[in-house]
N, C-alpha and C positions, 0 to 999 in steps of 0.2 A: 784553328785546328791544324792548318797546313804547316805552320811554323812548329807546332808541337810535334807533328809527324816527322818533319825533317830532323828536329833535334833528337827525337827518340831513335830514329833510324840510324843517325850518325853514332849515337851511343851504342846501339846494338852492334854496329860494325866494329867499333873499338873492342867491345867485349868478345866478339866472335873471333877476333884475330889475336887477342891477348886475354885469355880467361883468367879470372882472379884465383888466387890460391885458397885452399880450404881454410876456413876459420875454425881451427881445432877447438879453441876454447868455447866458441858459440855452440858447436856440435856437442861438446861434452855437456853443456848446460841443457841442451835440448834432450839428450838422452836421460839426464837426471830428472828432467821435468815430466817425463812420460808417466810415471805412476801417479803424480798429482793430477795430470790431465785426465787420466782414466778414472780417478776417484771422483773428480768434479763431473765428468761425463755421466758416470753412474748415478750420481745424485740428481742431475737434471733429467735423465731419461726416466727415472722412477717417479716423476711428477707428470701427471696428465696436463698437457698444454695445447690442446686443440685450439684452432683459431677462434672458437666461440666460448672458450673457457677462461673468462677474465681472471678468476682467482688463481688458476693454475699458471697462467701466463705471468702474472705478477709475482708468483712464488718463484718461478724459474728466473725471472728478471732480477729479483732480489738477491738470489744466489750469485748471479753473474755480476751484478752491481757491487756486491760486497767484495768480490775478488778484485775487481777493477779499482775500487776505492783503496784497497790495501796497497796497490801498485802506485798510488798517487794521483788517480784520476779525480776530476771534478764531475760529480754525477748530477744529471738533470733528468727528470721524467716528464713525458708529455702524453696526455690522453690520446688514444688512438681512434677516437670517435670518427666515423660510426662503427669502427671495429672494437674489439674487446681489449682489455688490458692497457698497459702504459708502455710506450716506447722508452727505451733507455738510451741516453746520450752520455758517453763518458769522454772527457776531454783531457788530454795530456799536453802540457806546454813545455817546449824545449828552448834551445838557444840557436837553432840552425835556421834554414830557409824553407825547407820543403813542408808542404801541408798534405797530410795523408789521411784518407778516409777508409776505414775498415767497416764493412757491413755484413751482418749476419741476421738470422731471424729466429725468434723464440717459438713460433707456432708450428704445430705439426698437423697432419691430416687425420690423426687418430682420435676416436671418440673417448669419452670418459670411461674409465675402467680398464683401458687397454694396458696402462702401466702396471696395474695390479695383476692382470692376467698374463702379461709377458714382460716381467721385470728384467732389468739389466743383468746380463750374464756374460761370462767369458768362456769360450770353448776353443782351446788351442790358441791360434794366433788371431782369432777374431772375437770381437765384442758385439753383442746383440742387444736390441731393444728398440721400442718405438721412437722414431725421431733421432736415433743415434747418429745418422748421417745427415738427415735433412730436417733441422740444420743444427742440432745441438753439438755435433762434432765441429761445426764451423765456429760456434760460440766458444767452445773449449780451446780451439786452435788459436783464435785471436788472443784469448787471455794467456795461453801458454807462451805464445811468441813474445808478447809484451813482458811476460815474467822473465824470460831469459835475456831480455834487453834491459833489465833494470840497471840504472846508472848511465845508460846511453841517452844523450840529450841533443844529438846533432840533427835536430829537426825543429821546425817552427811550431807545428801542431800535429798531433795525432788524435783523430776523433773516431770513437767506436760507436756505431749505431746498431742497436738491437731492436729489430722490427717485430711487432706482434701479429702481423696480418699478411705476410707475404704469400701464404698459401691461398688466400682469397683475393689476391690482386693488389695488395698494399694500398687500398683506397683510404685507409685510416692513417697512412704514413707518407703518402706520396708528396705532399707539400713539404714535409720535413726533409725527406730524402733529396728533393730537388734543391731546397735551400742549402743544405749542407754540401751538396755536390758543387755548387757554385763557389763555395768557400774553400775548396781544396784543389790541389794541383793534380792529384792522381788518386784512384780508388781501387781497392782490392776487395772483391766480393767473396765471402767465405762460404759459398755454396759447396756441396760435396765435391771432393776430388774424384775424378772419373776412375772407373775400375781399372783402366789400363795405365794408371798413374799419370793422369793427364789434367790439363786445364781446359777451360772453355773460352774460346776466342770469338764465338758468334752464337747468338740465340735468336730463335723465332719470336715474333710478337704473338700475343695471345688475345683472344676475344671469346665471346659467347653469344650465340643466337638464342633468343627467347621467342617462342612462337605460342600464341594462344588462339584456340578455336572456341567460338561460342555458337552453340546450336540450340535445339529445343528438346526438352525431355518429353518422354512418352512411355506408356506401358509397352514393353518389348513383345508381349504376346498378343494383346488384344487391340493395340492402337499404334503399332510401330510406324505406319505410314504418316501418322500425325507428328512424329518426331523428326528432328534434324540431327543426325548422328555426328556429334563432334569428334568421336573416336575415328570414325570412317574418314572424315575429312582430314584429320591429322595424319592418318596413314597415307592418304593421297599426297599430302604435302611432303611427308618424309620421302616418298619415292621420287617426286619430281625435284626435290631439293638435294637429293643425294649426290648430285654431280657439281655442287657449288665449288668444290676444290679444284685445284689446277696442279697436276703432277709436275708439269714442266717448270712451274714457278715455285714448286715446293710448298704450295698452299694446301692445307688439309682442313676439311670440314667433316666432323664426325658426330652424328646424332647419338647422344649418350643417355638421355633421360626422356621417358615418355610416360605420361600419366593421364588416366581418364576413367571416370566411373568408379562406383564402389558397390554396385549390385548388378548381378547378371540379368535381372529381369526389367531393367530400366534403360531406355535409350539415353546415353549420356549427353548432357547439354554443355559439358565443358571438357576440354582436352588441352594439354600443354606439352611442349617438347623443348628440349635444350640441346644445343650442339656446341662442341668445342671447336674453336677456330684457331689455326696457327698459320702465320704468314712470315715469309722471309724478307719481304719489302713492304713498307707501309702502304704503298699504293694499292696493294691487294685488299686491304680493308675496304677501300672505296669501291673496288670492283665487286667484292662479295656483297656489300651493302646494297649496291645498285641492282645486282642480279637477284638478290633476295626479295626486294620489293617487286620487281618485274614478274618473277616466277610465282610468288605466293598469291598474286592477284588472280591466277588461274585456278579456280576452285572446281571441285567435282560436285559439291552440293551448294548451289548458288545461294541458298537461303541462310547459310552459315556465315559468320563473320570471322575473318582471319586477320590477326595482328601479329606482325613479325618485325623484330628489330635486332640490330647488332649492338652489343655492348663491348666497347673496346677496352682491353686490359693493358697489358704491358706492350710498349712499342717493340719492334724488332731491334736487335743489336747486330747489324750486318758486319761482314768482314771489313777490316780497316787496317791500313798500314800503321796507324797509331797503336792499335791492339797488337799487331804483329811484332812491333818493336818492343813492347812490354813483354810479350811472350818470349822473344829472343833473350831478353835480359834474364827472365826466369829460367829459361833453359840453360843459360850459361852458369847461373848459380847452382842449379841442380847438377850440372856437370862437375862442379867442385866436389860433389859427393860420389861421383862415378855413376850417377843415375841419369836416365833420359826421360824427359817429359814427352807425353803425347799431347797433341793439340786437337781439340774437337769442336764441332758445331753441335748445338743441342736444340732439340725441338721443344724443350721445356723453357718457360719464361721465368724471369727473375728480376730482382731489383737492379742488377747490373745494367739492364736495358734503360731504366729511368736515368741512371747516372750518365751513361754514354750519350743519351739523347740530350742531356744538359750540357754536352760539350766537354766532358771530363774524360781523359784517358782512363780506361777501365779494363781490369783483368779479372776473370771469374774462375770459380772452381778451385779456390785455394784452401778449402777445408781438408779434413782427413779423408783418405782414400777408402772406398768401400763400395757397397752395392745393395741391391734389393730395396731401393728407395720406394716408399709408399706401400710396402708389402709387409707381411708378417715375418719375413726373413731378412729384414733390414740389418745390415752388419757394417762394422768398421774394421779395417785392417790395423791391428795394433802396431805392427812393425812400420806402418807409414807415419806414425805420430811424430817421431823425432825428425825425420827428413822434412816433413811438412812444416814443423815449427821452424826449422833452420831456414827453409825457403822463404817463408813469410818474414822472418826476422831480417834476413839479408836484403830482401826487397825494401823493407823499411829503412835499412841502413843506406842503401843506394839512393833512394829517392828522398830520404830525409834531408840530404845535403842540399837538394833543390837546384843544383848548378845546371842540370840538363833540361830543366823545364822553364820556358820563357814566362815572364809575368804578363 
């Protein structure tokens, strides 16, 4: 990784002192491709593909696979068990040296029926719809960039991976992602472009705390003292575990789901809580896990049973000179258009972290620019489509040659 960092840093220095000229032909193709990208985006957005909707995921995947196959890709599908749907792997073979991995995901956070209630629409310079940014815009951007590169073969291999379960932690795709990462020299993750026209150069790792309390049921009116109130113990646990985060280390622990009981006249014998955990450094997972066990043993109602454990999700993608060099290259390419990239760290977790952890140089946030992710107002900036296609296509051209990355 140190050799990679040095090579990429040297390349970035060259480009910062002598920026490349605008590829007018490529930009013209990017502008021409914009209506097709919007049309494909609309078709995908109008299909429900929540993480648990296998039929919807496969339907969107089939649309994307058909487009990639038209461009000459070899298509393979892999079950995403224990998740839903099938992961799509599209492989292009060229004549150069560089091996490039493009990653996007098909699943959204929206439930069935959302596409019908909020279908794709265009208002002014923005397009709206569930999942339009996260991450169907990324899928469309990958296809669009490869379309404007038709005829370009100065790469050894380009692989497009479309994941069906990123929103739930990529547990059904992790092995495939890690395998493909090791087979490539550089990876570009097509998560949404940031609202300030930026890329993501660092991400927090994610996890989840699951806490279960078992008590004893009783009649709330006539025999409440015979019960052991699981809800009350859960409330105690929530209060004492509310400080598990560490602001100085950018670790957050937020309790988000609490469930107990279904009748007001029964002392509940069960309660459960879930918390979202985000860390900037992997060691914080160990610290949170240790403190969780130590603190949860302190019960307010001794006769209850409390079980708490941390489920680790995505690892963190910390700041790195390797990523910085990739970002500098991207910034130089964007400068060809007279545009400036912003570089951001994100509290959100993504597949880029898995690829980076596998030792592969990774740049994230290369999808279409927009905002309102995971909300009813999710939108894509239409005017960002052509510049983002150009950026991704030029990155493929630069790293497809493979000269700057050691074997």
